[in-house]
N, C-alpha and C positions, 0 to 999 in steps of 0.2 A: 440643445442636445447634450452638451457636456454636463450641464447641471442635472439633467434628468438621469443620466447614467450614474452620476455621482451618488444619487439616492439609492441605486441598486446595490452598491457595494462601497468599498473604501477608495481613497484617493489613488492608491497604487493600482487597483483594478481598473479605474478609469483611465489612468495613464497607459496601462497595458492595452486596453481596448482601443485607444486612439492610435497606439503605435503598432498594433498587431499586423497591420497591412504593410508595415515597413520591413517585416522579417526577411523578406526575400531579397531586399537590397541592402540590408544593414550589415552584411558580412558575418552573420551568425554561422557558427560552425555546422557544417553538414557531416553526415555520418559516413565514414570511410572515404571513398574516392568519387562519390557522386558529385558531378559538376553542375552549377547553376545553369539552367537553360533559358532564364529570363531575368530581367531586372524590374519586372512589374511590381508596383506597390499596390496594385489593385487586383488581387488574384482572381482570374476568371478561366484560365486554361488548365488542362490536365497537368501540364508541366508545372504550373504554379502550385497546384494542389499536391503533387508528388513532392515538391520541395518542402512544403509545409510539413508533410508527414516525415520527411527525411531529416528535418532539423533535430539536432541532438537534444534541444531543450525539451522535446516531447518526453524524453526518457529521464530527465533530471527532475527530481521532486524532493520534498522534504516534509516528512511527518514525524520528526524526531520527538515532538512533545507527546505524541501518542505512546511512544516507547518509554518516555519519562514517567508516564502515568501508570505503567504496568509494574509487575513485580520482578522484572528482569534487571532493573537498574538500581545502583546505590550511589548516593552522593555523600561525600564526607562533610563533616561539620565546617571545615575551613571554607569549602566552596559555598555551602549554604549561607554562611555569614557574609562572605565577600560579594555574593551575587543574589542577595535576598530578594531584590525587587524584580528580577528578570522572570520572563515567562517560563524559562527552564525550571528554575527553583520552585516557582509557584505551582507549576504543573506537577512536579515531583511530590510536593506536599499536599496536593489536592486542595488548594486554598480556595477561599470564598471568591476572591478575584484573581484571575489569571493574567488579564491584560491591564496595563496602565492606560489612561485615557487616550494617549496619543499613539499607542501601539498599533501597527498594522499586522494583521494575522497573515503571515506568509503562507500558511497551509491553504487557507481559504482563497486568498487572492491568486496564488499561482495555479491552483486547481481550476478556478474559473477562467483564467487566462487560457489554459490548455483546452478547456471545454469550448471556449469562444472560437478558438482556431478550428476545432472539429465542426462546430456549428456552421462556420463560414463554408467549409468544404461541403457539408451535407446539404446546405441550402442552395449552393450555386452549381454543384456538379451536374445536375440534370440539364442545365442550360448551356453547358460547355460542349465544344466540338470534340469528336473522338469516338473511338469504338466503345460500344456498350460494355464489352467485357472489361476493358480497362477502367471505365467509370465504376463498374460494379466492384472491382477489387479495391479501388481507392475508397469508395463508400463503405465497404465492409471494414477496412482498416480504421477509418475514422470512427465507425460505430464501436469497435472494440476499444479504441483509446478513450472515447467518451465514457463508455461503460466502466472502465477501470477507475477513472477519476471520480465518477459519481458514486461508485461503491465505496471508495475511500471516504468521501465526504459524508455519506449517509452513515457509515460505521463510526465515524468520529463525532459527529454533531447530533446524530439521532440515537434512539434507543436500539437495542438489539431487536431483531425481528421476532415478533410474537403474533401468530396468526390471528388471535382473538382481538388484538388492539392495533395492529399495523395500519389499519385504515384511518385511525385517529391519531396515532403517534406521529410527532413532527420530525422531519429530517432536515433537508436543506432546500433552497429554491431550485426548482427544476426548470432550467432555461434551455430550450431546444432550438432557438433561432437567434441569429446575431442581431438582436434588437436592443440598441443602446438606450432606448427610452423606457425599457421595461422596469417596473418596480415590483418584483415578484415576492409573493408570500412564500413561506416554507411549505413545500409539498410534504405529504405524509410519507412514512416509511414504505407503505404499500405502493404508492405512486412511483417513488424512486426505484424500488426493486422491480416493479413491473416494467419500467422503462429500460433498466439495465438488461433484464431478461429479453425484452423485445429487441434491443440493439444486438445482443449477442446471438440470439436465435436467428435473426435475419443474416448476420454476418457469416455464421458457420454454414448456413444454407446457400451461400453464394457459390455457384459452380466454379468460377474462375479463381477463387481465393485459394492459394496453395496451402498445403498442410503446415509448412513452416515458411515464415517470411524470408525475404531475400537476405535479411540480416536480423540481428536481435532487436533492432529498433522497430522494424516493421512486423506487425502481428500477422500470423497465419491462423488457420483453423485450430491448430493445437492450442494457441493462446486463448482463442474464443471459448473452446471447450473447457480449458482449465479455469477460466474466470466463471463460467457457468457452474462448474463443480464447486467453486468457492462460495458463490452466492446461494446455491441450493443447500450447501452444508450449513450456512448461516440460518437458513430458513427451516432447518431440520427436515428437509425433504430428501431423505437419505437415498431412496431408489433413484431419484433424478440426479443427485450428486454422484452416485456410483456410475450411472450411465454416462454422464458427462466426463468423469474422470477416465473411464475406460476408453472413451472416444479420443481423448487427448493422448493417452498412453499408447493407443494404437498407431498414432502418428509419430510420437517420439517418447521413448522410454529409456533413453541413455542416461547413465549416471557417470559422474566424474569420480575417479578413484583418488581419494585424498591421500597424500603422503606428507611426511614431515617437511618436505620442501614446498608444499602447496601454500601459496599466500592468498589471503582474502582479496577479492576483487576491489580495486580502487579506481577503476575507470571503465568506460564503455568498451574500450579495446580489450580489457581483461575479460569482460563478460562475453564478448564475441568469440572468445576461444573456449568457452565453457559449453560442452554439449548439452548440459541440463537446461539451459536458458530457453524459455519459450517466448518471453517478452521482457526486455531489459528495463529495469527501473533502478536508478542509482540516486542516493542522497549524499550530497556533499555539504556539510554544515560548517560554514566558516565562523559564524558568530559564537557558537559554543566553544569551538576550538580556540578562538582568540581569548576567551576568558580562562580556559583551563590549560591550554597547550598540551592536551592529551585527550584520550577518548573516554568512553563511559566505563565506570566501575561495574563489575559483575555483582549481582545481588547474592546474598547467602543462599536463597532458595534455588536460584538458577545454578549456582556453583554445586549445590547438593546433587543435582541430577546429571552433572557432567563429571565423569570420573577421569582419572589420570591416563587412561588408555584411549581416550577419545580425542581425535585430532581436532575436532571442533573447539575443544578447550585449549589444547596445546598450541594451535596455530593462531587462534584469535585473541587469546588472553596471555598476558605476561605476568611475571612476579606472582606465581601461584594463583592466577585468576584475578589479578588486581585491576587491569584495565584492558580495553579492546585496542588492537592494532588497526592498521588500515589507513595510514595517513596519505592523502593525495592533495596536491596543489595547496599545501599548507592548511589543509582541512582534514576532516574525518569523514571517510566514505562508508556508507552502509548499503548493502545489497537488498533492494526491495523487489527483486525480479519475480515474475511468475516462472516457476520452474518445475521440472519433473519430480523432485523430492516432495514438494508440497502436494502435487497431484497424487503421488503414491500414498501419502499419509491421509489424504481425503478418502481415497479408496479403502485404505486399511480401516479408517474409522467407521466408514459405512458398513464394511464387512463385520467389524466387531459388534456393531449395533444390531446386525442381523444374525448374530450368534455364530458367525463363521470364524471361529478363533484361529483355525489353521491357516485360512487364507489371509487374515489380518497379520498374523505373526510372520508369514512368509514374506510379506511386503516389508515389514519392519526389519527383518533379518537381511533382506537384500540391500536395504539402505545402509544398515550398520556395517555390512561387509565392506562398504566403500568409505567408511568413516572412522574405523578403529585401527589402532596400530596393530593389535593382535586380535583377530576376529574369533569369536566363539558364538555360535547361534543361541538365541534365546529359546528355551524349551517351552512347553505348554505353561500357560499362566492361568491362574484362577480368576484374574481380572484383566483380560486382554485389552479392554477399552482403556483402562488406566495406563497400560503399557504403551498403547498407541499414542495417547495424549502426552505422555512424558517424552516420547520420541519426537513428537511434533514440537514440543518446547525446545528440545536440544537442537533441532534443525532450523527453527524459524525465529530465533531470538533477534531483537533489533531489526525487525523486518517490516518497518512502516506501520506499526501498530497492530500486527496480527495477534500478538500475545494479549494486548488489551482487548481486542475484539473477541478473542477466545474466552477471556475471563467474563466478559459481558454475557455471552451465550451460555457458558458453563455454570454461571452463578444461578441460573434458573433450575439447575439440577442439584438437589440437596447433597448428592454424593460428592460434588465437586465445588460447591459454593464455599467461599472463604473470605475472611476478613484480612485485608492487607494492612501492614503496619510499617512505619518508618522509624528507625531507631537512630540515636546518636552513635558516634564512633565507639562509645563504651559498650554498646550492645544492649543496654538496659534502659536508658532514658528514652521514653516514647515521645516522638515528635509529631506524628500524624497517624490517623486511622481512616481506612476506607472500607465500609461495610459492603457486603454483597448487595447488588442491585441499587446502590446509592446513586442519586442523580449526579453525583460528582464524577461518575464514569463518563459523563458527556462533556465534551469540550464546549465551554461557553463561547458565544460570539463576542468579538471585540467591541468596545464602545463605538469605534469608528464605523463598524458595519451597521450597528443599530442606528447611529446618528444619520448615516447616509441613506438608510432604508428603514424607516420606522415600521414598515409592514412586517419586518422580521421579528418574531417573538423570541425573547431570550430564553435560554434553557434555565430551568430551576437549579438552584444550588442547595 
């Protein structure tokens, strides 16, 4: 059994799979003050499943390499030379090889560990004792969590969604049952997207699921609708994205008023105090911090859209926009959460694409009112879609790959397609180039993953 599972993924995923049932007794941190109700290592009861959902590991994730591949990051020559062989540097330079032969892909492995947890819940909950309403809520929350992780994986390892080719384009293995003997092939983009939509549609239709979860770790209907809005935007299904965004905002449309005293979130406790959060996701990357002892540098193009009146620049970046703050537990924290601002910007983009310039600008202005030191509304724009997309970039940088995923979908439009370049510190020596729609927008699978499951076809470079 162990050897069979090893073929599915890498060694660390195998270890995670064997240890996953120990979560309830291993002393893992629970969110807030919820107390363990069982010490079972073989989850079968509603209490067991609730504890699995309540574990803070569900909200901790790391897709920092996706941000390194975007145009929001800049690394100095000294770092590139000192850490030339790492996946961070290789991702930043879009190199032929990202992973060394023995590297474990922490993004892939951790995502499937979370998916495995949700699959255990979804496979077993029907046989557990308890009220049907309680079962339905747990099932819906597991579906939303699984959908979030699958959309991240498909966006990182698969092509952007194109209706004409999605049924043939490869994404990631679609594992829906806790079967350790499986050796899955890569599902298509269409199959993964269909499953994500199916999970989310079922979840938001659950009568007992509350609009907002009991805390930011537990998803409610607002999180389900927000994730539907995100995936429909990726699919260019703008009416569907608009409807989903409006449904999410009908449940929660609160914004946090930024001030110069506001500090970026560096813990789940911080996120729990933010009224914008629909579903918490937090990245804490120790490895990169241990190399640099600081955060990410802001790229010139991101700095160009953030002016000195913008608190998102002033509070996140120091030394004139040199690096990002947000140190936590000797690491660097990044907020990947689903939140009201993203949903507002999805709605604004859909309105802009439907030629409702006034409606789109109203949403952008409402957001900016809560983000600027001195607020002045934007007036009518000749290109409101560009205005919305620029605001999206200001709001969602270093956000678990959203900028990279936006570049992939926007590159299909000649108005927004661009070639990315990496320059040396002198600003003139060119180090690397990424053309629009290049296969190097896709994260390759690590050699360990391919070795352990030869059924997985490698992405082209």
